[in-house]
VOGU-3710 file (C-alpha; in Angstrom, 3 decimals, decimal comma):
1> mkfldrkrrl> 0,042/-0,033/0,067  1,414/3,389/-1,108  1,029/6,095/1,460  -1,015/9,189/0,558  0,700/12,516/-0,104  0,133/15,226/2,014  -2,537/16,923/0,594  -4,514/13,484/0,159  -3,647/12,373/3,646  -5,174/15,600/5,009
11> aalalvpall> -8,432/14,962/2,983  -8,352/11,544/4,253  -8,703/12,707/7,990  -12,125/14,240/7,049  -13,517/10,881/6,189  -13,074/9,074/9,521  -14,623/7,178/11,293  -15,402/5,198/8,256  -14,491/1,677/8,406  -11,134/0,500/6,922
21> ivsfvaacge> -10,905/-2,133/4,388  -7,177/-2,906/4,436  -5,349/-5,411/2,578  -3,802/-8,326/3,663  -0,230/-8,545/3,971  1,173/-12,275/3,215  3,842/-14,103/5,182  7,346/-12,535/4,579  10,590/-14,391/3,395  12,300/-14,368/0,315
31> tvtetviqtv> 10,947/-17,731/-1,427  9,013/-19,034/1,216  5,389/-20,601/0,268  2,576/-20,159/2,433  -0,921/-21,609/1,996  -3,674/-19,209/3,119  -7,225/-20,683/3,390  -9,986/-18,107/4,211  -13,337/-18,251/4,759  -15,758/-15,317/3,788
41> vvekevvver> -19,612/-15,341/4,763  -22,059/-13,193/2,648  -25,564/-13,368/3,259  -28,557/-11,837/1,113  -32,063/-12,313/1,910  -34,759/-12,747/-0,928  -38,427/-12,962/0,038  -41,294/-14,366/-2,260  -44,783/-14,037/-1,664  -46,741/-17,045/-2,988
51> egetvvqtvv> -50,600/-17,856/-2,217  -50,342/-15,831/1,180  -46,844/-17,776/2,404  -43,437/-16,218/2,689  -40,629/-18,673/1,842  -37,003/-18,076/2,192  -34,455/-20,708/1,257  -30,600/-20,450/1,769  -28,203/-21,788/-0,825  -24,627/-22,322/0,090
61> vekevvieke> -22,006/-22,130/-2,795  -18,404/-23,201/-2,085  -15,658/-22,261/-4,237  -11,721/-22,808/-3,971  -9,306/-20,386/-5,929  -5,797/-21,602/-6,162  -3,598/-18,405/-6,969  0,146/-18,218/-7,485  1,419/-14,985/-6,582  5,120/-13,604/-5,654
71> getvvqtvvv> 6,317/-16,856/-3,712  2,932/-17,889/-2,198  0,134/-20,097/-2,839  -3,073/-18,528/-1,449  -5,928/-21,193/-1,274  -9,337/-19,128/-0,350  -12,460/-20,901/0,252  -15,552/-18,606/-0,281  -18,745/-19,451/1,425  -21,370/-17,352/-0,251
81> ekevpvevlq> -24,892/-17,633/1,632  -27,847/-16,446/-0,700  -31,618/-16,828/0,153  -33,443/-17,471/-2,851  -37,211/-17,776/-3,790  -38,705/-21,468/-3,855  -41,799/-21,930/-6,069  -42,969/-25,071/-4,154  -41,912/-25,262/-0,601  -38,597/-27,125/0,161
91> tvvvekevvv> -35,393/-27,554/-1,630  -33,425/-30,729/-1,756  -29,601/-29,991/-2,507  -27,263/-32,134/-4,913  -23,984/-31,219/-5,063  -21,829/-31,482/-7,862  -17,961/-30,465/-8,546  -16,887/-28,695/-11,833  -13,499/-28,118/-12,645  -12,890/-24,652/-14,506
101> ekagetvvqt> -9,538/-23,648/-16,057  -8,806/-20,002/-16,045  -5,872/-17,545/-17,015  -3,622/-18,171/-13,955  -5,916/-20,141/-11,598  -7,465/-23,401/-11,334  -11,127/-23,253/-10,073  -12,700/-25,999/-8,024  -16,460/-25,117/-7,909  -19,254/-26,489/-6,108
111> vvvekeveve> -22,557/-26,247/-7,928  -25,644/-26,756/-5,755  -28,785/-28,177/-7,645  -32,213/-27,818/-6,310  -35,135/-30,353/-6,259  -38,218/-29,003/-5,015  -40,653/-31,297/-2,841  -43,834/-30,287/-0,714  -43,510/-29,554/3,086  -46,064/-28,295/5,334
121> vpvvqtvive> -45,147/-24,581/6,460  -42,740/-21,951/5,252  -39,629/-21,744/7,052  -36,967/-18,937/7,143  -33,548/-19,932/8,472  -29,781/-19,233/7,828  -27,123/-21,997/8,599  -23,525/-20,505/8,427  -20,689/-23,340/8,346  -17,123/-21,950/8,189
131> readapsgel> -14,301/-24,219/7,477  -10,716/-24,407/6,579  -7,910/-27,101/6,285  -5,291/-27,543/8,610  -2,069/-26,158/8,209  0,691/-28,992/7,642  1,963/-30,079/10,956  5,244/-28,932/12,014  5,847/-26,681/8,875  7,459/-23,249/9,762
141> vtgnpqgtmi> 7,920/-20,014/8,136  11,255/-18,497/8,553  12,461/-15,185/7,837  15,292/-12,473/8,960  14,007/-9,780/11,208  15,881/-6,839/11,415  16,123/-3,487/13,561  14,050/-2,382/16,330  10,477/-0,617/16,399  9,964/1,794/19,019
151> iaeggvgvpv> 6,469/2,716/19,891  5,271/5,532/22,416  2,101/4,843/24,271  0,245/6,241/27,371  0,792/3,035/29,026  1,512/-0,576/28,439  -1,022/-2,265/30,093  -1,028/-4,698/33,353  1,390/-7,753/33,139  -0,484/-10,659/34,338
161> gypeqcvpgc> 0,742/-14,355/33,062  -2,103/-16,174/35,061  -5,551/-15,967/33,220  -7,621/-15,897/36,433  -5,847/-12,764/37,613  -6,057/-11,093/34,231  -7,548/-7,795/34,966  -8,380/-4,914/32,183  -5,176/-4,176/30,517  -3,911/-7,512/30,292
171> gnqkfrmgay> -5,969/-10,175/28,234  -6,208/-7,984/25,134  -2,881/-6,779/25,372  -1,324/-10,205/25,264  -2,653/-11,252/21,721  -2,632/-7,385/20,579  1,053/-7,312/21,000  1,574/-10,523/19,306  2,933/-12,845/21,900  -0,320/-14,929/22,377
181> etllwldssa> -2,674/-15,947/19,713  -6,804/-16,247/19,629  -8,628/-19,146/18,298  -10,136/-16,987/15,615  -8,944/-14,100/13,487  -10,498/-11,765/10,984  -10,441/-10,937/7,485  -10,737/-7,530/5,800  -14,434/-7,760/5,818  -14,609/-8,453/9,629
191> navsrlatdw> -15,540/-12,336/8,994  -14,335/-14,739/11,774  -11,830/-16,664/10,065  -9,261/-19,406/11,565  -6,318/-18,883/13,587  -5,327/-21,583/16,357  -8,805/-23,211/15,624  -8,765/-24,497/12,010  -12,534/-25,968/12,061  -15,572/-25,387/14,056
201> tvaddqswvd> -18,860/-27,184/13,948  -22,012/-25,571/15,784  -24,516/-28,142/16,941  -27,983/-28,015/15,550  -29,690/-26,862/18,812  -26,610/-24,398/19,435  -25,966/-26,338/22,796  -22,384/-26,678/21,768  -19,414/-25,679/19,500  -16,412/-27,990/18,520
211> fdirrgvqfh> -13,210/-26,349/17,636  -10,623/-28,175/15,874  -7,241/-27,298/17,327  -4,207/-26,658/14,951  -1,656/-29,089/15,068  2,080/-28,453/15,135  1,867/-24,796/16,905  4,486/-24,476/19,449  4,515/-22,536/22,611  7,467/-20,006/23,465
221> ngygemtaed> 10,358/-21,418/25,409  10,347/-24,932/24,877  6,672/-25,601/26,455  5,847/-27,980/23,605  2,929/-28,275/21,164  -0,151/-26,622/21,976  -3,336/-29,039/22,418  -7,054/-28,855/23,252  -6,043/-29,427/26,894  -4,276/-25,849/26,763
231> vawsfnnanp> -7,309/-24,424/25,177  -9,761/-25,648/27,541  -7,528/-24,864/30,776  -7,175/-21,347/29,301  -10,665/-20,365/28,969  -12,116/-22,427/32,028  -9,501/-20,735/34,150  -10,667/-17,130/32,917  -14,572/-18,334/33,150  -16,600/-17,784/36,496
241> ntnpdsrhdq> -18,883/-20,585/35,811  -15,849/-23,309/36,024  -13,668/-20,747/38,258  -15,608/-18,629/40,552  -12,301/-16,676/41,645  -11,646/-15,388/37,880  -11,311/-11,585/37,729  -10,285/-12,162/34,062  -11,278/-8,731/31,967  -13,434/-10,882/29,815
251> agdframate> -15,094/-12,900/32,564  -18,574/-11,697/32,050  -18,136/-12,452/28,296  -17,006/-16,015/28,897  -19,675/-16,607/31,645  -22,342/-15,569/29,427  -20,891/-17,605/26,309  -20,173/-20,875/27,866  -20,788/-23,110/30,791  -17,390/-25,034/30,308
261> fevidpskvr> -14,587/-25,967/27,615  -14,295/-29,623/27,539  -11,278/-31,910/25,675  -12,862/-34,287/23,246  -9,318/-35,368/22,301  -5,930/-33,766/21,753  -6,956/-31,725/18,829  -10,546/-31,165/19,402  -12,202/-28,842/22,106  -16,111/-28,416/22,651
271> mhvniwevgv> -17,495/-25,271/24,115  -20,931/-26,114/25,899  -22,828/-23,265/25,361  -24,653/-20,945/28,027  -26,343/-18,379/26,126  -26,267/-18,503/22,199  -25,690/-14,751/21,112  -25,657/-13,929/17,352  -22,195/-13,163/16,461  -20,968/-14,398/19,898
281> lrrnlspywq> -17,903/-16,596/18,379  -16,547/-13,521/16,318  -17,264/-11,180/19,471  -15,562/-13,284/22,263  -13,091/-15,444/20,222  -11,398/-13,116/17,572  -9,970/-9,441/18,184  -13,211/-8,058/16,684  -14,212/-7,280/20,334  -12,394/-8,830/23,116
291> smgvhskkvf> -10,984/-12,126/23,736  -7,880/-13,823/25,092  -5,078/-15,910/23,790  -4,432/-19,550/24,644  -2,025/-20,269/27,432  0,006/-23,132/28,591  -0,903/-25,420/31,063  2,097/-26,785/31,448  3,429/-23,297/32,690  0,324/-23,498/35,276
301> defgpagmvd> 1,788/-26,949/36,205  5,104/-25,810/36,569  4,857/-22,783/38,561  1,311/-22,634/40,056  -0,888/-19,563/40,378  1,266/-17,510/42,267  4,214/-18,070/40,133  2,654/-17,873/36,554  1,469/-14,433/37,241  5,044/-13,297/36,128
311> vfvgtgpfvf> 5,431/-16,043/33,458  4,264/-14,830/29,698  4,241/-17,967/27,458  2,365/-17,798/24,379  2,086/-19,150/20,659  2,464/-15,504/18,759  5,233/-14,509/16,290  6,540/-12,152/19,319  8,349/-13,494/22,568  8,303/-11,109/25,828
321> etwssddrav> 11,426/-10,471/26,950  10,039/-8,004/29,766  6,751/-6,552/30,644  6,469/-3,940/33,132  3,594/-1,958/34,032  4,245/1,902/33,697  7,292/1,484/31,818  7,789/-0,463/29,033  6,986/-4,055/27,133  9,881/-5,685/25,193
331> lnaqsahwrk> 9,197/-8,361/22,664  11,541/-10,059/20,436  10,616/-11,611/16,987  10,885/-15,356/16,351  12,889/-16,264/13,105  10,712/-19,158/12,611  6,749/-19,684/13,054  3,946/-21,631/12,011  2,312/-18,490/10,698  4,192/-15,275/10,228
341> vpemarveil> 7,609/-14,004/10,999  7,831/-10,336/11,612  10,196/-7,832/9,612  11,587/-6,094/12,794  13,749/-8,101/15,261  12,544/-6,310/18,478  9,677/-4,056/19,337  9,861/-1,713/22,552  6,604/-0,159/23,644  7,256/2,849/26,135
351> avpeaavrkt> 4,853/3,789/28,606  5,051/7,779/28,084  1,823/9,353/29,959  2,119/13,028/28,609  0,767/13,258/25,080  3,045/16,251/24,596  6,445/13,916/25,285  4,799/11,197/22,770  4,607/14,005/20,025  8,077/15,046/20,652
361> mletgqahaa> 9,525/11,721/20,505  7,785/10,742/17,243  8,883/14,432/15,702  12,348/13,748/16,928  12,650/10,177/15,651  12,764/8,850/19,262  10,037/6,809/18,252  8,599/5,265/15,197  4,861/5,340/16,318  3,432/7,019/18,869
371> nialkdvpgl> -0,498/7,502/20,467  -0,996/11,079/19,535  -3,778/13,613/20,867  -6,472/13,950/18,055  -6,018/17,506/17,840  -2,173/17,090/16,881  -2,893/14,636/14,214  -3,534/17,258/11,321  -0,236/19,017/12,023  1,865/15,731/12,088
381> veagfaanpt> 0,388/14,815/9,059  1,154/18,153/7,409  4,565/17,798/8,427  4,864/14,240/6,594  4,089/11,758/8,844  1,397/9,145/8,470  -1,736/8,652/10,262  -4,188/5,817/9,682  -7,499/5,282/11,011  -8,198/2,545/13,400
391> aarmnglyfg> -11,401/2,890/15,089  -14,055/5,389/16,282  -15,393/5,198/19,831  -18,473/7,104/21,060  -17,891/8,633/24,480  -20,384/9,694/26,708  -21,808/10,392/30,243  -23,164/7,289/32,126  -25,358/7,982/35,125  -24,186/5,117/37,782
401> gnywqthhyt> -26,575/3,851/40,640  -29,769/2,849/38,485  -29,701/-0,575/39,381  -33,428/-1,238/38,676  -32,951/-4,954/37,778  -33,646/-7,019/41,134  -32,878/-10,520/39,731  -30,649/-11,994/37,133  -32,555/-12,017/33,755  -31,841/-15,719/32,779
411> egteldrpgy> -31,278/-17,343/36,197  -33,556/-15,829/38,279  -30,746/-15,122/41,230  -31,355/-12,124/43,367  -28,895/-9,260/42,680  -26,951/-7,668/45,243  -26,899/-3,921/44,749  -25,113/-2,248/47,072  -24,493/1,140/44,864  -28,583/1,467/44,479
421> dtslpwvgey> -29,095/4,822/46,590  -32,133/6,647/45,388  -31,276/9,675/47,605  -28,978/10,544/44,733  -30,776/13,279/42,403  -30,018/11,232/39,005  -30,754/7,655/40,644  -34,663/6,715/40,467  -36,823/4,344/42,422  -37,774/1,618/40,182
431> gneesmqsai> -41,475/1,510/40,432  -42,081/4,983/42,139  -43,031/7,037/39,197  -42,556/10,398/41,041  -38,936/9,511/41,983  -38,269/8,068/38,432  -39,660/11,171/36,852  -37,534/13,581/38,996  -34,475/11,518/38,023  -34,875/11,682/34,692
441> nvrqalaaav> -35,378/15,284/34,579  -32,043/15,671/36,498  -30,357/13,519/33,784  -31,748/15,260/30,870  -31,019/18,768/32,358  -27,595/17,796/32,699  -27,464/16,444/28,995  -29,065/19,623/27,777  -26,254/21,678/29,609  -23,451/19,919/27,391
451> dreginaail> -21,858/21,821/24,247  -21,361/19,129/21,971  -20,550/21,520/18,818  -18,182/23,332/21,240  -16,519/20,584/22,645  -15,842/19,036/18,994  -14,416/22,516/17,725  -12,406/23,319/20,811  -10,985/20,123/22,038  -11,166/17,651/19,317
461> nglgyvnhit> -9,990/20,310/16,658  -13,197/19,453/14,809  -11,980/15,945/13,698  -14,847/14,338/15,654  -18,617/14,152/15,439  -21,187/15,100/18,048  -23,119/12,152/19,806  -26,318/11,581/21,608  -26,832/8,053/22,496  -23,607/6,532/23,357
471> nlsvnsqtwa> -24,055/3,316/20,906  -25,608/5,082/17,890  -23,594/7,030/15,558  -24,683/10,111/14,050  -23,087/8,942/10,570  -25,279/6,025/10,600  -28,238/5,329/8,410  -30,502/4,462/11,449  -29,811/7,595/12,706  -30,390/9,524/9,484
481> enaeshgway> -33,786/7,681/8,970  -35,008/8,105/12,576  -33,294/10,539/14,676  -35,646/13,715/13,970  -38,993/11,775/14,228  -37,995/9,861/17,043  -36,320/12,773/18,973  -33,108/11,292/19,877  -30,933/14,565/19,653  -30,302/16,625/22,974
491> nfdreeakrl> -30,219/20,259/22,421  -27,892/22,429/23,937  -30,281/24,394/25,641  -29,509/26,402/29,335  -32,765/27,575/29,919  -34,569/24,269/29,547  -31,518/22,561/31,541  -32,508/25,098/34,295  -36,600/24,264/34,036  -35,952/20,729/34,185
501> mneagwgdgf> -33,690/21,000/37,357  -36,230/23,377/38,958  -38,860/20,759/38,207  -37,179/17,958/39,715  -36,557/19,726/43,039  -32,883/20,295/42,484  -32,714/23,862/41,522  -30,029/24,678/44,190  -27,597/22,249/42,483  -25,843/19,166/44,121
511> evtiwtgvgt> -22,370/17,568/44,090  -21,563/14,710/41,896  -18,009/13,047/41,057  -17,135/12,263/37,664  -14,780/9,336/36,928  -12,721/9,542/33,647  -9,279/9,049/32,335  -6,435/11,840/31,854  -5,474/13,388/28,863  -8,638/14,389/26,287
521> hqeiveaiaa> -11,282/12,778/28,325  -10,070/15,126/31,198  -10,056/17,983/28,880  -13,762/17,458/27,786  -14,977/16,499/31,494  -13,497/20,001/32,828  -15,408/21,765/29,797  -18,471/20,226/31,094  -18,043/20,488/34,567  -17,697/24,228/33,887
531> ewlatlnvrv> -20,855/24,394/32,205  -22,893/22,843/34,663  -21,412/24,662/37,456  -22,206/27,979/35,710  -25,625/27,112/34,521  -26,838/24,521/37,136  -24,879/24,843/40,055  -23,609/21,285/39,906  -20,293/20,751/41,469  -17,985/18,125/40,026
541> sldhspyseh> -15,253/16,457/41,432  -12,880/14,550/39,043  -11,819/11,005/39,820  -8,922/9,704/37,761  -8,231/6,547/39,494  -6,637/3,995/37,185  -9,085/1,597/35,762  -7,867/-1,391/37,452  -8,625/0,257/40,794  -12,025/1,624/39,603
551> rpnlvnlsfn> -13,700/-1,656/37,561  -14,234/-3,853/40,780  -16,786/-1,069/41,772  -18,594/-1,810/38,216  -18,379/-5,509/38,845  -19,760/-5,554/42,451  -22,460/-2,932/41,736  -21,175/-0,550/44,532  -20,344/2,432/41,744  -23,224/5,360/41,646
561> qiqyrtcgds> -21,507/8,365/40,562  -21,123/9,522/36,783  -18,558/8,246/34,331  -17,235/9,904/31,021  -16,122/7,106/28,937  -16,574/4,505/26,401  -18,671/1,652/27,411  -20,121/-1,407/26,102  -20,978/-1,479/22,467  -19,992/2,253/21,844
571> fsalsvdlpk> -18,258/1,871/18,622  -19,066/3,100/15,292  -17,940/0,014/13,457  -20,596/-1,990/14,888  -23,741/-2,515/12,894  -27,016/-1,617/14,477  -28,486/-5,081/14,375  -26,109/-6,586/16,951  -27,338/-7,117/20,253  -27,116/-4,020/22,172
581> snettshkig> -26,056/-2,930/25,977  -24,577/-6,574/26,854  -22,156/-4,620/29,232  -24,825/-2,838/30,889  -27,559/-5,980/31,663  -27,539/-8,672/34,092  -26,333/-10,840/31,446  -23,124/-9,911/32,164  -23,027/-10,304/35,968  -19,561/-11,614/37,066
591> gticaasilp> -17,889/-9,184/34,732  -17,703/-5,479/34,050  -21,351/-3,494/34,119  -19,571/-0,540/32,693  -22,528/1,769/32,655  -22,870/1,070/36,474  -26,647/0,735/35,633  -28,852/-2,359/35,029  -32,213/-1,774/33,372  -34,919/-4,350/33,083
601> rwdeifdqmt> -36,262/-3,041/29,650  -32,478/-3,255/28,230  -32,414/-6,782/29,459  -35,356/-7,916/27,579  -34,416/-6,349/24,684  -30,865/-7,632/24,715  -32,185/-11,289/25,200  -34,649/-10,954/22,343  -31,961/-9,675/20,122  -29,336/-12,383/20,926
611> keldrrkrte> -31,925/-15,009/20,018  -33,644/-13,533/16,965  -32,229/-14,895/13,474  -33,793/-12,215/11,133  -31,900/-8,825/11,008  -34,624/-6,795/10,033  -36,435/-7,659/13,202  -33,046/-7,177/15,266  -32,837/-3,540/13,700  -36,175/-2,915/15,121
621> laiehfdyar> -35,183/-3,992/18,324  -32,320/-1,935/18,445  -34,625/1,094/17,535  -36,692/0,307/20,639  -33,247/0,117/22,558  -32,574/3,698/21,204  -36,133/5,054/21,889  -35,841/3,746/25,452  -32,096/5,244/25,838  -33,287/8,312/25,163
631> evsinvgvne> -36,515/8,043/27,349  -34,652/7,484/30,430  -31,152/9,283/29,562  -29,142/7,008/31,260  -26,332/6,751/28,614  -25,965/10,624/27,267  -23,582/10,822/24,347  -21,317/13,719/24,082  -18,706/12,887/21,263  -17,768/10,222/18,641
641> qpafntfdgt> -13,734/10,275/18,493  -11,747/8,572/15,747  -8,428/7,142/16,916  -5,451/6,906/14,426  -1,908/5,092/14,154  0,461/7,875/13,740  3,866/6,955/12,581  6,897/7,830/10,676  6,144/6,484/7,052  9,821/6,398/5,935
651> kildwpippq> 10,215/3,312/8,267  6,713/1,890/8,482  5,793/1,178/5,063  2,378/-0,098/5,660  0,581/-1,151/8,881  -2,606/-3,244/8,039  -5,259/-3,670/10,851  -8,482/-5,783/10,282  -11,597/-3,808/11,039  -12,408/-4,210/14,494
661> mciggcgwfn> -12,969/-2,110/17,822  -9,257/-2,073/18,808  -10,135/-2,570/22,561  -6,816/-3,057/24,161  -5,052/-0,711/21,752  -4,395/-0,777/18,227  -1,146/1,272/18,703  0,470/-2,287/18,931  -1,657/-4,331/17,141  -0,812/-6,717/14,349
671> leevdwap> 2,908/-5,778/14,285  3,881/-8,938/12,600  2,175/-7,608/9,470  4,147/-4,220/9,584  6,129/-3,741/6,315  9,133/-2,251/7,859  12,012/-0,488/6,745  14,908/-1,204/9,412
//
């Protein structure tokens, strides 16, 4: 990929936060041949009305294309799902293979022939099966890594080798830094494809998923071949269903997803499903959202829980040399790996909290890439540096303490809610109409006293967008089609804010604490706090405690103040039809309830969306979610903020990143695919 010249790079900044489509960079090496097998899923629905019936049928076409290019062989399996009209009622599928010779490639295509027979009722069903052939056991890609890449980041995460204790800042960082690997990966269209799992099969009733584990993958430092036992142990150690002591960052996700992982044989593991959710495998087992890398059980057997905390053994292209919180992470490239050998021999990721210092390090050549404040990106691009957009997040105000749900939605167990304090102005007593309306008025008054346009212009340098509902982008089609008629926007209106506060009985104001991060987030909260003080006499104290200290209060439902943050599904790349608010429902108990509120209506909508196969119906449910979000104003949007990887384009010639949410950092993600000039 060639980088844009200065004028075109500046123009490109105006297009974010669009979803990037990045090209895949194949394995390096002078004459090494690598076989890549990739599954792509495409769905199309065609509905046919016939004599009062609606009939939709799914046809699956598979074709393998072998392409020779620049010293590598790419074998790609494309699975195309297409729903087509059936003129009678049922289709019987007969498959036939046809070999077609084309210029430069051989295509083996499976043709699906349909025979129509009678059935009793119309059916709409889509079944997705994704398969990949195993890589030959023991074959390695080799290379000659050279040079050191230096990255300046705000922090380097929380180094913990033991999955159970892998709190936020640990689990995602391990595989994003390239030292560990996930079961699944992503193609350039965000489809789930294989990584450590070569194939997976879903039970007809979605009660289990079997994963075939890649053979021949070696753990670092001589800990032997990865097997299904390592996979099962890793996830069971992190899952509260099998290990109640787990504090893993994704404990809530894993608890909802699986009751346990079971070893079937050394190369097959079965995930027993707890709650089947649309898109759950991509979400929890690939970098698309959040996941975890596979760990070595032999390391645990040797060192035990306490000793494994400081031992980092994965299967990735990089090996940890050192990882020290608030200091640095240093990784060395392997010269032989089952998948990919990086082009740089060493990566140093430095913890540099001050944004101005990170910018100076990039400008002076002390770093090749840096986490740059959004307002500084245009100037660096003008000076000749490269800036590739990675993901856009929607940030907002989350009014904590509204723990209205009394019992776990699916399990029925009573919830312990120590933070449910209805004396707080923004917390309503569920079932008490007067209390609920007073708290809504307070929350909507505070929402009306936020100058979103001014914040975007002054603090984000005009590079962001305003936001009103934290999991719905103003750039989306859903917003364009529904926002005005549904009244989703908050207007900046000081007089309306005062009226609502007086109506709620809080015209004299009150005190509140807002938890947020430092840097740009702090600047934004300080601007909001100044407006609230001047307009509503609301006195704000800022809490900048580290997330590792803050999170336990979200897990145990004791937090009841306000947060300014990204939470749950607040990423613009997420499609509207995906289940909403899964980090603000009782389904996530045991993990992070990041909004610090649990609403029964959101529980209901989320549960319906996870079970609904029809995308149009899921979108309708999402609109119900947005309507309710605006009505109760628990998650009040402020801005949509794009993120960039900013770097020296003379050293980093290309840095492809598949479309995903960048949770756990994109500033050190996919480094093995960087086109590096030592």
